[in-house]
N, CA, C and O atoms as CSV, one atom per row, in Angstrom:
chain,resi,resn,atom,element,x,y,z
A,1,MET,N,N,19.053,163.042,-17.076
A,1,MET,CA,C,18.169,162.051,-17.032
A,1,MET,C,C,17.943,162.017,-18.859
A,1,MET,O,O,17.857,163.033,-19.549
A,2,GLY,N,N,17.886,160.729,-19.329
A,2,GLY,CA,C,17.865,160.601,-20.543
A,2,GLY,C,C,17.006,159.217,-20.794
A,2,GLY,O,O,17.125,158.135,-20.220
A,3,SER,N,N,16.254,159.545,-21.665
A,3,SER,CA,C,14.999,158.835,-22.193
A,3,SER,C,C,14.792,158.618,-23.656
A,3,SER,O,O,15.288,159.453,-24.412
A,4,ILE,N,N,13.986,157.397,-24.268
A,4,ILE,CA,C,13.403,157.209,-25.544
A,4,ILE,C,C,12.615,156.892,-25.484
A,4,ILE,O,O,12.289,155.911,-24.816
A,5,TYR,N,N,11.520,157.951,-26.536
A,5,TYR,CA,C,10.032,157.385,-26.644
A,5,TYR,C,C,9.921,156.887,-28.157
A,5,TYR,O,O,10.640,157.206,-29.104
A,6,LYS,N,N,9.017,156.171,-28.136
A,6,LYS,CA,C,7.855,156.093,-29.220
A,6,LYS,C,C,6.817,155.498,-28.651
A,6,LYS,O,O,6.697,154.743,-27.686
A,7,ASP,N,N,5.816,156.149,-29.707
A,7,ASP,CA,C,4.191,155.791,-29.544
A,7,ASP,C,C,4.165,156.246,-27.898
A,7,ASP,O,O,3.890,155.334,-27.119
A,8,THR,N,N,4.465,157.762,-27.244
A,8,THR,CA,C,4.168,158.190,-25.956
A,8,THR,C,C,4.508,157.338,-24.734
A,8,THR,O,O,4.105,157.434,-23.575
A,9,HIS,N,N,5.671,156.163,-25.510
A,9,HIS,CA,C,5.905,155.162,-24.037
A,9,HIS,C,C,7.196,155.143,-24.081
A,9,HIS,O,O,7.822,154.793,-25.082
A,10,ILE,N,N,7.772,155.555,-22.887
A,10,ILE,CA,C,9.224,155.279,-22.540
A,10,ILE,C,C,9.935,153.551,-22.959
A,10,ILE,O,O,9.604,152.511,-22.388
A,11,LEU,N,N,10.713,153.643,-23.822
A,11,LEU,CA,C,11.524,152.515,-24.169
A,11,LEU,C,C,12.683,152.404,-23.330
A,11,LEU,O,O,12.893,151.265,-22.912
A,12,LYS,N,N,13.532,153.349,-22.958
A,12,LYS,CA,C,14.775,153.308,-22.524
A,12,LYS,C,C,14.532,154.645,-21.573
A,12,LYS,O,O,13.826,155.647,-21.685
A,13,SER,N,N,15.606,154.087,-20.438
A,13,SER,CA,C,15.779,155.799,-19.504
A,13,SER,C,C,16.680,155.289,-18.579
A,13,SER,O,O,16.646,154.181,-18.045
A,14,THR,N,N,17.521,156.219,-18.424
A,14,THR,CA,C,18.371,156.456,-17.510
A,14,THR,C,C,18.554,157.808,-16.946
A,14,THR,O,O,18.027,158.877,-17.255
A,15,VAL,N,N,19.470,157.490,-15.998
A,15,VAL,CA,C,19.944,158.704,-15.403
A,15,VAL,C,C,21.728,158.973,-14.585
A,15,VAL,O,O,22.282,158.199,-13.804
A,16,ILE,N,N,22.087,159.871,-14.939
A,16,ILE,CA,C,23.305,160.096,-14.660
A,16,ILE,C,C,23.487,160.643,-13.769
A,16,ILE,O,O,22.582,161.458,-13.591
A,17,CYS,N,N,24.381,160.672,-12.859
A,17,CYS,CA,C,25.025,161.537,-11.627
A,17,CYS,C,C,26.035,162.118,-11.920
A,17,CYS,O,O,26.921,161.281,-12.093
A,18,ASP,N,N,26.423,163.208,-12.086
A,18,ASP,CA,C,27.663,163.929,-12.251
A,18,ASP,C,C,28.217,164.906,-10.983
A,18,ASP,O,O,27.853,166.082,-11.000
A,19,ASP,N,N,29.209,164.375,-9.736
A,19,ASP,CA,C,29.754,164.992,-8.683
A,19,ASP,C,C,31.134,165.506,-8.861
A,19,ASP,O,O,32.037,165.593,-8.028
A,20,THR,N,N,31.106,165.950,-10.579
A,20,THR,CA,C,32.324,166.409,-10.717
A,20,THR,C,C,32.531,168.021,-10.552
A,20,THR,O,O,31.520,168.720,-10.496
A,21,LYS,N,N,33.507,168.476,-10.491
A,21,LYS,CA,C,33.743,169.898,-10.278
A,21,LYS,C,C,33.660,170.882,-11.433
A,21,LYS,O,O,33.961,172.071,-11.327
A,22,ASP,N,N,33.168,170.213,-12.701
A,22,ASP,CA,C,33.305,170.431,-13.913
A,22,ASP,C,C,32.102,171.835,-14.011
A,22,ASP,O,O,31.344,172.169,-13.101
A,23,SER,N,N,32.206,172.434,-15.274
A,23,SER,CA,C,30.921,173.787,-15.432
A,23,SER,C,C,29.980,172.758,-15.489
A,23,SER,O,O,30.217,171.552,-15.563
A,24,ARG,N,N,28.558,173.491,-15.438
A,24,ARG,CA,C,27.655,172.796,-16.074
A,24,ARG,C,C,27.458,172.571,-17.581
A,24,ARG,O,O,26.699,171.797,-18.164
A,25,THR,N,N,28.174,173.285,-17.959
A,25,THR,CA,C,28.247,172.569,-19.480
A,25,THR,C,C,28.836,171.393,-19.906
A,25,THR,O,O,28.367,170.546,-20.666
A,26,GLN,N,N,29.919,171.419,-19.338
A,26,GLN,CA,C,30.858,169.586,-19.168
A,26,GLN,C,C,29.986,168.936,-18.693
A,26,GLN,O,O,29.986,167.792,-19.148
A,27,LYS,N,N,28.926,169.201,-17.697
A,27,LYS,CA,C,28.231,168.117,-16.790
A,27,LYS,C,C,27.748,167.550,-18.013
A,27,LYS,O,O,27.985,166.419,-18.439
A,28,VAL,N,N,26.964,168.554,-18.596
A,28,VAL,CA,C,26.055,167.876,-19.881
A,28,VAL,C,C,26.376,167.338,-20.965
A,28,VAL,O,O,25.612,166.665,-21.657
A,29,PHE,N,N,27.624,167.603,-21.231
A,29,PHE,CA,C,28.007,166.842,-22.591
A,29,PHE,C,C,28.528,165.863,-22.341
A,29,PHE,O,O,28.600,165.014,-23.230
A,30,HIS,N,N,29.299,165.501,-20.561
A,30,HIS,CA,C,29.855,164.223,-20.530
A,30,HIS,C,C,28.465,163.129,-20.425
A,30,HIS,O,O,28.301,161.919,-20.588
A,31,SER,N,N,27.593,164.302,-20.059
A,31,SER,CA,C,26.154,162.896,-19.391
A,31,SER,C,C,25.787,162.240,-20.855
A,31,SER,O,O,25.738,161.049,-21.164
A,32,LEU,N,N,25.426,163.986,-22.045
A,32,LEU,CA,C,25.136,162.865,-22.866
A,32,LEU,C,C,25.897,161.909,-24.023
A,32,LEU,O,O,25.499,161.160,-24.916
A,33,ASP,N,N,26.773,162.199,-23.688
A,33,ASP,CA,C,27.792,161.368,-24.289
A,33,ASP,C,C,27.594,159.945,-23.632
A,33,ASP,O,O,27.421,159.019,-24.425
A,34,SER,N,N,27.597,159.671,-22.355
A,34,SER,CA,C,27.297,158.188,-21.645
A,34,SER,C,C,26.138,158.084,-21.802
A,34,SER,O,O,25.783,156.917,-21.972
A,35,ILE,N,N,24.853,159.297,-21.835
A,35,ILE,CA,C,23.464,158.213,-22.624
A,35,ILE,C,C,23.889,157.676,-23.860
A,35,ILE,O,O,23.671,156.465,-23.892
A,36,CYS,N,N,24.463,158.157,-24.992
A,36,CYS,CA,C,24.343,157.754,-26.114
A,36,CYS,C,C,25.160,156.765,-25.993
A,36,CYS,O,O,24.541,155.718,-26.182
A,37,HIS,N,N,26.414,156.561,-25.736
A,37,HIS,CA,C,26.951,155.083,-25.291
A,37,HIS,C,C,26.250,154.255,-24.580
A,37,HIS,O,O,26.679,153.115,-24.760
A,38,LYS,N,N,25.639,154.275,-24.075
A,38,LYS,CA,C,24.553,153.375,-23.258
A,38,LYS,C,C,24.148,152.714,-23.765
A,38,LYS,O,O,24.284,151.492,-23.835
A,39,PHE,N,N,22.993,154.064,-24.670
A,39,PHE,CA,C,21.793,153.572,-25.124
A,39,PHE,C,C,22.530,153.127,-26.807
A,39,PHE,O,O,21.717,152.671,-27.610
A,40,ASP,N,N,23.502,153.218,-27.122
A,40,ASP,CA,C,23.831,152.948,-28.234
A,40,ASP,C,C,23.668,153.766,-29.230
A,40,ASP,O,O,23.719,153.354,-30.389
A,41,LEU,N,N,23.453,155.020,-28.934
A,41,LEU,CA,C,23.229,156.237,-30.232
A,41,LEU,C,C,24.101,157.222,-30.673
A,41,LEU,O,O,24.881,157.712,-29.856
A,42,PRO,N,N,24.101,157.603,-31.852
A,42,PRO,CA,C,25.387,158.565,-32.248
A,42,PRO,C,C,24.675,159.628,-31.427
A,42,PRO,O,O,23.507,159.556,-31.043
A,43,SER,N,N,25.719,160.847,-31.159
A,43,SER,CA,C,25.751,161.913,-30.995
A,43,SER,C,C,24.531,162.612,-31.520
A,43,SER,O,O,24.395,162.207,-32.674
A,44,PRO,N,N,23.647,163.405,-31.252
A,44,PRO,CA,C,22.874,164.364,-31.213
A,44,PRO,C,C,23.173,165.696,-31.915
A,44,PRO,O,O,23.864,166.419,-31.197
A,45,ILE,N,N,22.766,166.402,-33.460
A,45,ILE,CA,C,23.017,167.853,-33.196
A,45,ILE,C,C,22.335,168.693,-32.666
A,45,ILE,O,O,21.106,168.639,-32.724
A,46,TRP,N,N,22.977,169.638,-32.043
A,46,TRP,CA,C,22.288,170.789,-31.540
A,46,TRP,C,C,21.907,171.742,-32.701
A,46,TRP,O,O,22.648,172.283,-33.521
A,47,LEU,N,N,20.811,171.796,-32.587
A,47,LEU,CA,C,19.926,172.755,-33.690
A,47,LEU,C,C,19.381,174.010,-32.598
A,47,LEU,O,O,18.760,173.861,-31.545
A,48,ASP,N,N,19.858,175.308,-33.261
A,48,ASP,CA,C,19.080,176.588,-32.241
A,48,ASP,C,C,17.974,176.663,-31.755
A,48,ASP,O,O,17.640,177.573,-30.997
A,49,ALA,N,N,17.140,175.603,-32.159
A,49,ALA,CA,C,15.706,175.847,-31.138
A,49,ALA,C,C,16.018,174.506,-30.165
A,49,ALA,O,O,15.235,174.301,-29.237
A,50,ASN,N,N,16.862,173.828,-30.316
A,50,ASN,CA,C,17.494,173.141,-29.390
A,50,ASN,C,C,18.180,173.843,-27.533
A,50,ASN,O,O,18.137,173.896,-26.304
A,51,VAL,N,N,18.661,174.160,-28.659
A,51,VAL,CA,C,19.676,174.991,-27.595
A,51,VAL,C,C,18.986,176.023,-27.201
A,51,VAL,O,O,19.485,176.576,-26.221
A,52,LYS,N,N,17.438,176.777,-27.837
A,52,LYS,CA,C,17.056,177.686,-27.217
A,52,LYS,C,C,16.142,177.204,-25.845
A,52,LYS,O,O,15.855,177.971,-24.927
A,53,ASP,N,N,15.806,175.956,-25.907
A,53,ASP,CA,C,14.790,174.909,-25.838
A,53,ASP,C,C,15.377,174.725,-24.290
A,53,ASP,O,O,14.906,175.191,-23.253
A,54,PHE,N,N,16.571,173.885,-24.471
A,54,PHE,CA,C,17.722,173.693,-23.168
A,54,PHE,C,C,17.673,174.799,-22.310
A,54,PHE,O,O,17.585,174.553,-21.106
A,55,GLN,N,N,17.709,175.841,-22.639
A,55,GLN,CA,C,18.372,177.284,-22.047
A,55,GLN,C,C,17.065,177.378,-21.293
A,55,GLN,O,O,17.141,177.114,-20.093
A,56,LYS,N,N,16.036,177.662,-21.711
A,56,LYS,CA,C,15.087,177.644,-20.751
A,56,LYS,C,C,14.264,176.678,-20.006
A,56,LYS,O,O,13.883,177.081,-18.907
A,57,PHE,N,N,13.936,175.596,-20.326
A,57,PHE,CA,C,13.522,174.214,-19.731
A,57,PHE,C,C,14.322,173.433,-18.712
A,57,PHE,O,O,13.874,172.999,-17.650
A,58,SER,N,N,15.907,173.269,-19.286
A,58,SER,CA,C,16.883,172.504,-18.774
A,58,SER,C,C,16.369,171.219,-19.240
A,58,SER,O,O,16.311,170.252,-18.481
A,59,LYS,N,N,15.982,171.169,-20.502
A,59,LYS,CA,C,15.171,169.362,-21.717
A,59,LYS,C,C,15.125,169.946,-22.707
A,59,LYS,O,O,14.750,171.088,-22.972
A,60,VAL,N,N,15.577,169.030,-23.382
A,60,VAL,CA,C,15.485,168.717,-24.702
A,60,VAL,C,C,15.190,167.944,-25.483
A,60,VAL,O,O,16.031,167.063,-25.301
A,61,ARG,N,N,14.390,167.538,-26.478
A,61,ARG,CA,C,14.048,166.533,-27.349
A,61,ARG,C,C,14.839,166.375,-28.692
A,61,ARG,O,O,15.022,167.159,-29.623
A,62,PHE,N,N,15.116,165.494,-28.538
A,62,PHE,CA,C,16.110,165.160,-30.378
A,62,PHE,C,C,15.430,164.140,-30.775
A,62,PHE,O,O,15.272,163.004,-30.327
A,63,SER,N,N,14.819,165.033,-32.215
A,63,SER,CA,C,14.065,163.869,-32.997
A,63,SER,C,C,14.683,163.362,-34.270
A,63,SER,O,O,15.434,162.490,-33.833
A,64,GLN,N,N,14.803,163.369,-35.340
A,64,GLN,CA,C,14.831,162.728,-36.615
A,64,GLN,C,C,16.166,163.567,-37.198
A,64,GLN,O,O,17.260,163.254,-37.669
A,65,ASP,N,N,15.286,165.092,-36.828
A,65,ASP,CA,C,16.117,165.816,-37.538
A,65,ASP,C,C,16.917,166.081,-36.664
A,65,ASP,O,O,16.681,167.286,-36.565
A,66,ASN,N,N,18.252,165.744,-35.423
A,66,ASN,CA,C,18.727,166.159,-35.088
A,66,ASN,C,C,19.909,164.806,-35.173
A,66,ASN,O,O,20.826,164.610,-34.376
A,67,PHE,N,N,19.543,163.937,-36.448
A,67,PHE,CA,C,20.749,162.693,-36.568
A,67,PHE,C,C,20.561,162.491,-37.685
A,67,PHE,O,O,19.552,162.789,-38.325
A,68,ILE,N,N,21.872,161.755,-38.195
A,68,ILE,CA,C,21.984,161.717,-39.807
A,68,ILE,C,C,21.419,159.750,-40.189
A,68,ILE,O,O,21.191,159.080,-41.196
A,69,GLU,N,N,21.419,159.557,-38.865
A,69,GLU,CA,C,20.680,157.889,-38.856
A,69,GLU,C,C,19.539,158.194,-39.066
A,69,GLU,O,O,19.064,159.329,-39.123
A,70,ILE,N,N,18.873,156.893,-39.234
A,70,ILE,CA,C,17.200,156.575,-39.403
A,70,ILE,C,C,17.097,156.079,-37.793
A,70,ILE,O,O,17.937,155.335,-37.285
A,71,LEU,N,N,16.229,156.478,-37.262
A,71,LEU,CA,C,15.748,156.453,-36.331
A,71,LEU,C,C,14.946,155.505,-35.705
A,71,LEU,O,O,14.005,156.281,-35.544
A,72,ASP,N,N,14.500,154.358,-35.169
A,72,ASP,CA,C,13.402,153.551,-34.754
A,72,ASP,C,C,12.678,153.874,-33.648
A,72,ASP,O,O,11.807,153.075,-33.303
A,73,PHE,N,N,12.870,155.025,-32.918
A,73,PHE,CA,C,11.511,156.006,-31.689
A,73,PHE,C,C,11.488,156.735,-32.550
A,73,PHE,O,O,11.912,156.769,-33.705
A,74,ASP,N,N,10.718,157.610,-31.635
A,74,ASP,CA,C,10.115,159.119,-31.948
A,74,ASP,C,C,10.777,159.719,-31.387
A,74,ASP,O,O,9.974,160.651,-31.338
A,75,TYR,N,N,12.090,160.307,-30.538
A,75,TYR,CA,C,12.542,160.863,-29.873
A,75,TYR,C,C,13.214,160.538,-28.771
A,75,TYR,O,O,12.701,159.786,-27.942
A,76,PHE,N,N,14.573,161.107,-28.591
A,76,PHE,CA,C,15.561,161.281,-27.439
A,76,PHE,C,C,15.351,162.622,-26.817
A,76,PHE,O,O,15.518,163.720,-27.347
A,77,GLU,N,N,14.840,162.267,-25.246
A,77,GLU,CA,C,15.262,163.745,-24.206
A,77,GLU,C,C,15.995,163.771,-23.333
A,77,GLU,O,O,16.526,162.751,-22.893
A,78,ILE,N,N,16.164,164.746,-22.953
A,78,ILE,CA,C,17.433,164.299,-22.259
A,78,ILE,C,C,16.826,165.814,-21.074
A,78,ILE,O,O,16.163,166.715,-21.587
A,79,GLN,N,N,17.125,165.853,-19.784
A,79,GLN,CA,C,16.201,167.042,-18.811
A,79,GLN,C,C,17.587,166.733,-17.956
A,79,GLN,O,O,18.281,165.726,-17.819
A,80,ILE,N,N,17.651,168.068,-17.455
A,80,ILE,CA,C,18.672,168.453,-15.817
A,80,ILE,C,C,18.081,168.298,-14.936
A,80,ILE,O,O,16.995,168.874,-15.002
A,81,ILE,N,N,18.304,167.596,-13.778
A,81,ILE,CA,C,17.515,167.190,-12.427
A,81,ILE,C,C,18.660,167.848,-11.574
A,81,ILE,O,O,19.869,167.629,-11.651
A,82,GLU,N,N,18.091,168.573,-10.873
A,82,GLU,CA,C,19.385,169.567,-9.495
A,82,GLU,C,C,18.572,168.717,-8.783
A,82,GLU,O,O,17.476,168.190,-8.969
A,83,GLU,N,N,19.712,168.729,-7.599
A,83,GLU,CA,C,19.266,168.860,-6.382
A,83,GLU,C,C,20.111,170.135,-5.537
A,83,GLU,O,O,21.265,170.450,-5.828
A,84,ASP,N,N,19.441,170.686,-4.625
A,84,ASP,CA,C,20.139,171.873,-3.998
A,84,ASP,C,C,20.590,171.171,-2.606
A,84,ASP,O,O,21.215,171.815,-1.764
């Protein structure tokens, strides 16, 4: 799931379902690319803090520090929702 937030409100949100046999990492990066394309966003830069948060919570927020371009929102968040 990917969402864009501004002033605690969701501006855009989408869910990507990846049923491929790819690894979890490949699915995450493919889904991130799909979400960025859908939202017309550049790909964010992963900082060490982002990697740690993602590994611990399966969720990460990307703020202005993660983009070269100036953003018109507060942060972009992705979260992995897994079904058993």
